[in-house]
ZAPA-944209 format. One record per residue (C-alpha): residue in three letters; x, y, z. Coordinates in steps of 0.05 Angstrom, whole numbers, padded with zeros to 5 digits, always signed. Layout:
REM residues N
ALAXYZ;...
This chain:
REM residues 298
UNK+00000+00000+00000;UNK+00057+00046+00017;UNK+00091+00030-00050;UNK+00025+00045-00085;UNK+00019+00113-00051;UNK+00092+00128-00065;UNK+00083+00111-00139;UNK+00023+00157-00146;UNK+00057+00211-00106;UNK+00116+00209-00154;UNK+00067+00212-00213;UNK+00031+00273-00186;UNK+00098+00304-00168;UNK+00122+00297-00240;UNK+00055+00325-00266;UNK+00062+00381-00215;UNK+00131+00397-00242;UNK+00105+00399-00314;UNK+00044+00442-00298;UNK+00083+00488-00251;UNK+00135+00497-00306;UNK+00080+00527-00350;UNK+00054+00567-00290;UNK+00122+00599-00283;UNK+00124+00613-00358;UNK+00053+00638-00364;UNK+00071+00711-00349;UNK+00115+00714-00412;UNK+00059+00746-00455;UNK+00052+00799-00400;UNK+00125+00815-00401;UNK+00125+00816-00477;UNK+00071+00870-00474;UNK+00114+00908-00424;UNK+00174+00902-00471;UNK+00134+00927-00531;UNK+00104+00986-00492;UNK+00169+00999-00454;UNK+00127+01008-00391;UNK+00097+00964-00336;UNK+00034+01007-00337;UNK-00014+00981-00284;UNK+00018+00913-00276;UNK+00037+00895-00204;UNK+00104+00866-00181;UNK+00075+00835-00118;UNK+00057+00766-00148;UNK+00128+00757-00175;UNK+00164+00778-00111;UNK+00119+00735-00068;UNK+00128+00676-00116;UNK+00203+00684-00112;UNK+00200+00686-00036;UNK+00156+00624-00033;UNK+00201+00585-00081;UNK+00262+00599-00038;UNK+00226+00574+00024;UNK+00203+00510-00010;UNK+00274+00495-00030;UNK+00297+00506+00042;UNK+00240+00461+00066;UNK+00256+00407+00015;UNK+00329+00404+00037;UNK+00307+00393+00109;UNK+00262+00334+00089;UNK+00276+00269+00053;UNK+00244+00245-00012;UNK+00227+00316-00037;UNK+00271+00321-00098;UNK+00212+00341-00142;UNK+00201+00402-00097;UNK+00274+00423-00106;UNK+00273+00416-00182;UNK+00211+00459-00196;UNK+00225+00511-00143;UNK+00297+00520-00167;UNK+00269+00536-00236;UNK+00217+00581-00201;UNK+00272+00621-00166;UNK+00309+00629-00232;UNK+00250+00653-00274;UNK+00219+00697-00220;UNK+00286+00732-00211;UNK+00285+00747-00285;UNK+00214+00773-00281;UNK+00229+00819-00223;UNK+00292+00846-00257;UNK+00253+00858-00321;UNK+00198+00893-00282;UNK+00249+00938-00247;UNK+00279+00957-00314;UNK+00214+00981-00345;UNK+00176+01004-00282;UNK+00166+01079-00267;UNK+00205+01107-00209;UNK+00150+01099-00157;UNK+00136+01026-00174;UNK+00210+01011-00178;UNK+00222+01039-00108;UNK+00163+00999-00080;UNK+00189+00935-00112;UNK+00259+00945-00085;UNK+00231+00957-00015;UNK+00189+00894-00021;UNK+00250+00854-00043;UNK+00293+00879+00014;UNK+00238+00866+00065;UNK+00217+00797+00042;UNK+00270+00761+00002;UNK+00332+00787+00036;UNK+00309+00808+00105;UNK+00252+00759+00117;UNK+00282+00697+00086;UNK+00351+00709+00117;UNK+00322+00722+00186;UNK+00277+00660+00185;UNK+00334+00614+00162;UNK+00379+00642+00216;UNK+00326+00634+00271;UNK+00305+00564+00252;UNK+00378+00541+00248;UNK+00395+00569+00316;UNK+00332+00556+00356;UNK+00304+00491+00328;UNK+00332+00422+00313;UNK+00311+00359+00276;UNK+00237+00345+00267;UNK+00216+00409+00302;UNK+00256+00451+00253;UNK+00222+00415+00195;UNK+00154+00428+00225;UNK+00167+00502+00237;UNK+00195+00513+00167;UNK+00136+00473+00139;UNK+00086+00518+00173;UNK+00123+00579+00148;UNK+00121+00551+00077;UNK+00047+00538+00085;UNK+00034+00610+00105;UNK+00074+00640+00048;UNK+00043+00592-00002;UNK-00024+00619+00020;UNK+00004+00689+00007;UNK+00024+00667-00064;UNK-00047+00644-00078;UNK-00078+00705-00045;UNK-00033+00755-00082;UNK-00074+00750-00147;UNK-00133+00780-00107;UNK-00102+00849-00118;UNK-00106+00836-00193;UNK-00178+00812-00186;UNK-00194+00877-00148;UNK-00165+00915-00206;UNK-00208+00876-00254;UNK-00270+00895-00215;UNK-00248+00968-00212;UNK-00231+00975-00286;UNK-00281+00923-00312;UNK-00225+00897-00356;UNK-00188+00831-00357;UNK-00127+00860-00392;UNK-00083+00851-00331;UNK-00108+00781-00313;UNK-00088+00733-00369;UNK-00135+00673-00373;UNK-00080+00620-00383;UNK-00046+00639-00317;UNK-00112+00624-00281;UNK-00119+00557-00317;UNK-00048+00534-00302;UNK-00054+00559-00230;UNK-00116+00515-00220;UNK-00084+00454-00251;UNK-00021+00463-00211;UNK-00061+00468-00146;UNK-00097+00403-00162;UNK-00033+00363-00177;UNK+00006+00389-00117;UNK-00054+00377-00071;UNK-00055+00303-00089;UNK+00022+00300-00084;UNK+00020+00327-00013;UNK-00040+00285+00006;UNK-00007+00220-00018;UNK+00057+00238+00019;UNK+00015+00257+00080;UNK+00049+00325+00079;UNK-00006+00374+00095;UNK+00041+00433+00090;UNK+00040+00419+00015;UNK-00032+00397+00008;UNK-00070+00451+00049;UNK-00046+00514+00011;UNK-00066+00484-00055;UNK-00138+00479-00033;UNK-00138+00555-00031;UNK-00099+00556-00096;UNK-00153+00516-00130;UNK-00208+00563-00104;UNK-00171+00626-00125;UNK-00157+00596-00194;UNK-00231+00580-00205;UNK-00250+00650-00181;UNK-00202+00681-00231;UNK-00231+00642-00289;UNK-00302+00661-00268;UNK-00282+00734-00263;UNK-00249+00729-00332;UNK-00312+00701-00364;UNK-00356+00754-00331;UNK-00314+00815-00346;UNK-00292+00791-00415;UNK-00366+00789-00435;UNK-00375+00859-00406;UNK-00317+00884-00448;UNK-00350+00855-00511;UNK-00415+00890-00494;UNK-00379+00957-00483;UNK-00343+00949-00550;UNK-00408+00934-00586;UNK-00443+00994-00554;UNK-00388+01041-00578;UNK-00380+01009-00647;UNK-00396+01056-00704;UNK-00448+01035-00756;UNK-00418+01004-00818;UNK-00411+01050-00878;UNK-00375+01021-00937;UNK-00345+01053-00998;UNK-00383+01119-00994;UNK-00347+01178-01024;UNK-00360+01251-01016;UNK-00327+01298-01066;UNK-00331+01372-01054;UNK-00312+01405-01119;UNK-00264+01463-01126;UNK-00295+01531-01129;UNK-00254+01595-01129;UNK-00307+01631-01089;UNK-00305+01581-01032;UNK-00254+01580-00976;UNK-00213+01518-00961;UNK-00243+01470-00911;UNK-00204+01467-00847;UNK-00180+01402-00818;UNK-00229+01409-00760;UNK-00288+01416-00808;UNK-00268+01353-00846;UNK-00262+01314-00780;UNK-00332+01339-00760;UNK-00361+01313-00825;UNK-00328+01244-00815;UNK-00354+01241-00743;UNK-00424+01256-00768;UNK-00416+01198-00816;UNK-00416+01150-00757;UNK-00484+01175-00736;UNK-00523+01190-00800;UNK-00529+01162-00870;UNK-00484+01180-00927;UNK-00538+01221-00962;UNK-00546+01263-00899;UNK-00471+01272-00896;UNK-00472+01300-00966;UNK-00528+01348-00947;UNK-00490+01370-00885;UNK-00427+01381-00926;UNK-00466+01421-00979;UNK-00500+01463-00925;UNK-00432+01476-00893;UNK-00403+01500-00959;UNK-00463+01543-00975;UNK-00455+01579-00908;UNK-00380+01584-00917;UNK-00392+01613-00987;UNK-00437+01667-00959;UNK-00383+01684-00908;UNK-00330+01685-00962;UNK-00365+01743-00997;UNK-00347+01787-00938;UNK-00279+01757-00924;UNK-00234+01763-00985;UNK-00173+01741-00946;UNK-00199+01670-00935;UNK-00158+01618-00974;UNK-00186+01584-01035;UNK-00220+01517-01033;UNK-00181+01457-01057;UNK-00212+01392-01080;UNK-00229+01351-01018;UNK-00245+01277-01021;UNK-00269+01241-00959;UNK-00272+01165-00960;UNK-00316+01135-00906;UNK-00297+01064-00893;UNK-00320+01056-00821;UNK-00332+00986-00796;
């Protein structure tokens, strides 16, 4: 029975490594957007700093226990990739966000991790040390799963899912399931318990994505201009008429999104008739040039 549990634990551990690998890589599209825009905009650094902190602790915990090689492998990769993310974020972040991220790094990764390692090495020994470090890992894993809540809050506030990629939520949920069963089969509840919350948060993120993605589509449809294809308005040259200004042309195009092409022509004609009357008393106005406006709104 023990061999059976060990076999399945190894299987779920391998699956956990595979899924977690994609979880760690899932922010790549986000950082590609940051690279293209040369700015972090409203993206937060908290999830990446907390994930780095958590990965470091799980490595420390795995070295204190036996038969936890699969924890070491995935969290070593996690430390590597999260360090790259944080560095990339610092490079493109505005000054205020950069300062906040550096403070968070100093407080958590350097100060917090170093202090806890020092205290647990000096004050605890053997099984007690493993238990204490396990509980600390449990708490910070919960923080990792709770950290996306700030992004969900932003989704509610902006009614946009731009800063909460769907695939991150999917992989987060799958990762929580695999690591839950891995911890359960090893009877290591420090691993299993946090992933229950991870599963719940992942499901919530996907639900929020579906809700607010639909709202975004409704907003886009409400603001979409009516389709006008291949309508052309030609205002012929007349020496007695002044040249249309750029603002007048823009006004005509804007009206085209609200009224029919025939009405646009009437508006344009009316505008020119009035301008022509004004031109009789203003000889200094520039002459009209041929203006062609193509309306291809979709």
